[in-house]
C-alpha positions as CSV (number, residue, x, y, z in Angstrom):
1,M,32.3,-156.8,65.3
2,A,30.4,-159.8,63.9
3,D,27.8,-159.5,66.7
4,F,27.1,-155.9,65.8
5,L,26.8,-156.7,62.0
6,Q,24.3,-159.5,62.9
7,A,22.5,-157.1,65.2
8,L,22.1,-154.6,62.3
9,F,20.6,-157.2,60.1
10,L,18.3,-158.5,62.8
11,G,17.2,-155.0,63.7
12,T,16.4,-154.3,60.1
13,L,14.5,-157.6,59.9
14,Q,12.5,-156.8,63.0
15,G,11.6,-153.3,61.6
16,L,10.5,-154.8,58.3
17,T,8.4,-157.6,59.7
18,E,6.9,-156.3,63.0
19,F,3.9,-154.6,61.5
20,L,3.3,-156.9,58.6
21,P,1.1,-160.0,59.3
22,I,4.1,-162.4,58.7
23,S,5.5,-162.7,62.3
24,S,8.6,-160.9,63.2
25,S,9.5,-163.3,66.0
26,A,9.4,-166.2,63.5
27,H,11.8,-164.4,61.2
28,L,14.1,-163.6,64.1
29,R,14.2,-167.3,64.9
30,I,14.4,-168.7,61.3
31,F,17.0,-166.5,59.6
32,P,19.7,-166.7,62.3
33,E,19.4,-170.5,62.2
34,L,19.7,-170.4,58.4
35,F,22.9,-168.4,58.7
36,G,24.3,-170.5,61.5
37,W,24.1,-167.8,64.1
38,G,22.0,-169.8,66.5
39,D,18.8,-168.7,68.3
40,P,19.1,-165.1,69.5
41,G,16.8,-165.9,72.3
42,A,13.4,-164.7,73.5
43,A,14.8,-161.9,75.6
44,F,16.7,-160.4,72.6
45,T,13.6,-160.7,70.5
46,A,11.4,-159.0,73.1
47,V,13.8,-156.1,73.8
48,I,14.4,-155.1,70.2
49,Q,10.7,-155.0,69.6
50,I,10.7,-151.9,71.9
51,G,12.3,-150.1,69.0
52,T,9.4,-150.8,66.7
53,E,6.9,-149.8,69.3
54,L,8.7,-146.5,69.9
55,A,8.0,-146.0,66.2
56,V,4.3,-146.6,66.8
57,L,4.3,-144.2,69.8
58,I,5.9,-141.4,67.6
59,Y,3.8,-142.1,64.5
60,F,0.5,-142.2,66.4
61,R,1.6,-139.7,69.1
62,K,-1.4,-137.4,68.5
63,D,-3.9,-140.3,68.6
64,I,-2.2,-141.8,71.7
65,W,-2.1,-138.5,73.6
66,R,-5.8,-137.7,72.8
67,I,-6.9,-141.2,73.9
68,A,-4.8,-141.1,77.1
69,R,-5.9,-137.6,78.0
70,T,-9.6,-138.3,77.3
71,W,-9.5,-141.6,79.2
72,V,-8.0,-139.9,82.3
73,V,-10.5,-137.1,82.2
74,S,-13.4,-139.6,81.9
75,L,-12.4,-141.2,85.2
76,F,-13.4,-137.9,86.9
77,K,-16.0,-136.5,84.5
78,P,-18.9,-138.9,83.6
79,E,-19.9,-136.9,80.6
80,Y,-16.7,-137.9,78.8
81,R,-17.3,-141.7,79.3
82,G,-19.2,-142.1,76.1
83,N,-16.5,-140.4,74.1
84,L,-14.8,-142.7,71.5
85,D,-11.3,-141.9,72.8
86,A,-12.3,-142.7,76.4
87,R,-13.8,-146.0,75.3
88,M,-10.7,-146.7,73.2
89,G,-8.5,-146.4,76.3
90,W,-10.6,-149.0,78.0
91,F,-10.6,-151.2,74.9
92,I,-6.8,-151.2,74.8
93,I,-6.5,-152.0,78.5
94,M,-9.0,-154.9,78.3
95,G,-7.6,-156.1,75.0
96,S,-4.1,-156.2,76.5
97,L,-5.0,-158.4,79.5
98,P,-5.1,-161.8,77.7
99,I,-1.5,-161.6,76.4
100,V,-0.2,-160.2,79.7
101,V,-1.8,-162.9,81.8
102,L,-0.9,-165.8,79.4
103,G,2.6,-164.4,78.9
104,V,3.4,-164.5,82.6
105,M,1.7,-167.9,83.1
106,F,3.5,-169.6,80.3
107,K,6.8,-167.7,80.3
108,E,9.1,-170.8,80.4
109,T,7.1,-172.6,77.7
110,I,7.2,-169.6,75.5
111,E,10.9,-169.1,75.8
112,K,11.7,-172.8,75.2
113,D,9.1,-175.1,73.7
114,F,7.4,-172.4,71.5
115,R,10.7,-171.6,69.7
116,N,10.7,-175.0,68.1
117,L,11.0,-174.5,64.3
118,W,8.5,-177.3,63.5
119,L,5.9,-175.4,65.4
120,I,6.9,-172.1,63.9
121,G,6.8,-173.4,60.3
122,A,3.4,-175.0,61.0
123,M,2.0,-171.8,62.5
124,L,3.2,-169.7,59.5
125,V,1.2,-171.9,57.2
126,A,-1.9,-172.4,59.3
127,M,-2.3,-168.8,60.4
128,G,-1.5,-167.7,56.8
129,V,-4.5,-169.7,55.7
130,V,-6.7,-168.2,58.5
131,L,-5.7,-164.7,57.5
132,G,-6.5,-165.4,53.8
133,V,-9.9,-166.8,54.6
134,A,-10.7,-164.1,57.1
135,D,-9.7,-161.4,54.6
136,R,-11.7,-162.9,51.8
137,L,-14.9,-163.8,53.7
138,G,-14.9,-160.9,56.3
139,R,-17.1,-157.9,55.8
140,T,-15.6,-154.5,55.4
141,D,-18.4,-152.2,56.6
142,R,-17.4,-151.6,60.3
143,K,-15.2,-148.6,61.2
144,I,-13.0,-148.2,64.3
145,K,-15.7,-146.0,65.9
146,Q,-18.0,-149.0,66.0
147,L,-15.6,-151.0,68.2
148,T,-17.3,-152.7,71.1
149,V,-16.1,-154.3,74.4
150,R,-16.7,-157.8,73.0
151,D,-14.7,-157.1,69.8
152,A,-11.9,-155.5,71.7
153,V,-11.5,-158.5,74.0
154,L,-11.8,-161.0,71.1
155,M,-9.0,-159.2,69.2
156,G,-7.0,-159.2,72.4
157,L,-7.4,-162.9,72.7
158,A,-6.3,-163.2,69.1
159,Q,-3.3,-161.1,69.8
160,A,-2.4,-163.4,72.7
161,M,-1.9,-166.3,70.2
162,A,1.2,-164.4,69.0
163,L,3.0,-165.7,72.1
164,I,3.7,-168.6,69.7
165,P,6.3,-167.4,67.1
166,G,4.9,-167.8,63.6
167,V,1.4,-166.7,64.5
168,S,2.1,-162.9,64.1
169,R,0.6,-160.4,66.5
170,S,-0.7,-158.2,63.8
171,G,-1.8,-161.2,61.6
172,A,-3.9,-162.7,64.4
173,T,-5.5,-159.4,65.4
174,L,-6.2,-158.4,61.8
175,S,-7.7,-161.9,61.1
176,M,-10.1,-161.4,64.1
177,G,-10.8,-157.9,63.0
178,R,-11.8,-159.0,59.5
179,I,-13.9,-161.9,60.9
180,L,-15.8,-159.3,63.0
181,G,-16.4,-157.2,59.9
182,Y,-14.0,-154.3,60.4
183,E,-12.4,-152.6,57.4
184,R,-8.8,-153.3,56.9
185,E,-7.5,-149.8,57.9
186,A,-9.6,-149.8,61.1
187,A,-8.4,-153.3,62.1
188,T,-4.8,-152.3,61.3
189,R,-4.9,-149.1,63.4
190,Y,-6.4,-150.9,66.4
191,A,-3.8,-153.7,66.0
192,F,-1.0,-151.1,66.2
193,L,-2.5,-149.4,69.3
194,L,-3.3,-152.8,71.0
195,A,0.3,-154.0,70.6
196,I,1.8,-151.1,72.6
197,P,1.3,-152.2,76.2
198,A,2.0,-155.8,75.4
199,V,5.2,-155.3,73.4
200,V,6.7,-152.5,75.6
201,G,5.8,-154.5,78.8
202,A,7.4,-157.7,77.5
203,G,10.5,-155.8,76.4
204,V,11.0,-154.1,79.7
205,Y,10.3,-157.4,81.6
206,E,12.9,-159.3,79.5
207,M,15.6,-156.7,79.9
208,K,17.0,-158.4,82.9
209,E,17.7,-161.5,80.8
210,I,20.0,-159.8,78.2
211,N,23.1,-160.5,80.2
212,G,22.0,-164.1,80.8
213,P,22.3,-167.1,78.5
214,N,21.7,-165.1,75.2
215,T,23.6,-164.9,72.0
216,Y,23.9,-161.1,72.2
217,G,24.8,-158.7,75.0
218,W,23.6,-155.2,75.6
219,G,25.8,-153.5,72.9
220,P,24.3,-155.5,69.9
221,T,20.9,-155.4,71.5
222,V,20.9,-151.6,71.6
223,V,22.1,-151.4,68.0
224,A,19.3,-153.8,66.8
225,T,16.7,-151.8,68.8
226,I,17.7,-148.5,67.2
227,M,17.7,-150.1,63.7
228,S,14.3,-151.7,64.3
229,F,12.9,-148.2,65.2
230,L,14.3,-146.5,62.1
231,V,13.1,-149.2,59.7
232,G,9.8,-149.8,61.6
233,Y,8.8,-146.2,61.3
234,A,8.9,-146.3,57.5
235,A,7.1,-149.6,57.5
236,I,4.1,-148.2,59.4
237,A,3.5,-145.5,56.9
238,W,3.8,-147.9,54.0
239,L,1.5,-150.5,55.5
240,L,-1.3,-148.0,56.3
241,R,-1.3,-146.8,52.7
242,Y,-1.2,-150.3,51.4
243,V,-4.1,-151.8,53.3
244,S,-6.4,-149.0,52.4
245,T,-6.4,-150.2,48.8
246,H,-5.1,-153.8,48.8
247,S,-5.9,-157.2,50.3
248,Y,-3.6,-159.3,52.5
249,T,-3.2,-161.9,49.8
250,P,0.6,-161.3,49.2
251,F,1.3,-161.8,52.9
252,V,-0.8,-165.0,52.9
253,I,1.2,-166.4,50.0
254,Y,4.5,-165.4,51.6
255,R,3.6,-167.0,54.9
256,V,2.7,-170.3,53.3
257,L,5.8,-170.4,51.2
258,L,8.1,-169.5,54.1
259,G,6.4,-171.9,56.5
260,G,6.5,-174.7,53.8
261,A,10.2,-174.0,53.2
262,V,11.0,-174.2,56.9
263,L,9.2,-177.5,57.2
264,A,10.9,-178.9,54.1
265,L,14.4,-177.8,55.4
266,L,13.7,-179.4,58.7
267,A,12.6,-182.7,57.1
268,A,15.7,-182.6,54.9
269,G,18.0,-182.1,57.9
270,V,19.2,-178.7,56.7
271,L,17.7,-177.0,59.8
272,T,17.4,-178.4,63.3
273,A,14.4,-177.6,65.4
């Protein structure tokens, strides 16, 4: 029963933090350690993220269907290749390649060395500062229809940095989007769409590891995945409304405070890396 209660909490935590630029994987590593539950493992983290991506698929179902359909048609009908949706299909594919390639190449390092709490705390602080600077200094005059191949790949490279817990997939992508001059809502929408192949692919790839050396088996993992979907769906709607009228400053402050607290607790011996 304790495992299922922990899974409910972790699923809720995943749903609340996946779409915010504060790193859901960092939270899933930090809070279980604070509560004495131990590291839930990279496989558990990857699989329950499928729940939040299912929320993205449902929330953006019309956009995703339109992009997928137009992209497929453009493969056979040249006149569709200049269409924004056809180009968006290619942008998502090209932007997803960096995280897929690096994720496979450095799988062992990601699952072991990158889960060190010293590294996670430092990344929370450092990437929080990057997000704050990018949001403050970046222009806001470019819309998603102005996305280019170069920008799609650059945001994909930024997303790949999230292989390190504490960076934040959305935070890194949004930071690059703001540096490139995209308005907050445009950068946020593209970050959501760009994450789908990477997160779903990683979750499916890691499923085989759930019955391996992990804290939670399939039962708690399924419970956490369902909870992450329910909470994540509500978080998407809130975030899109929020970023249309607000800056990322509260998230920057939260990241720096959380990262600083983790580093202080490690230095005091309260947490172990």
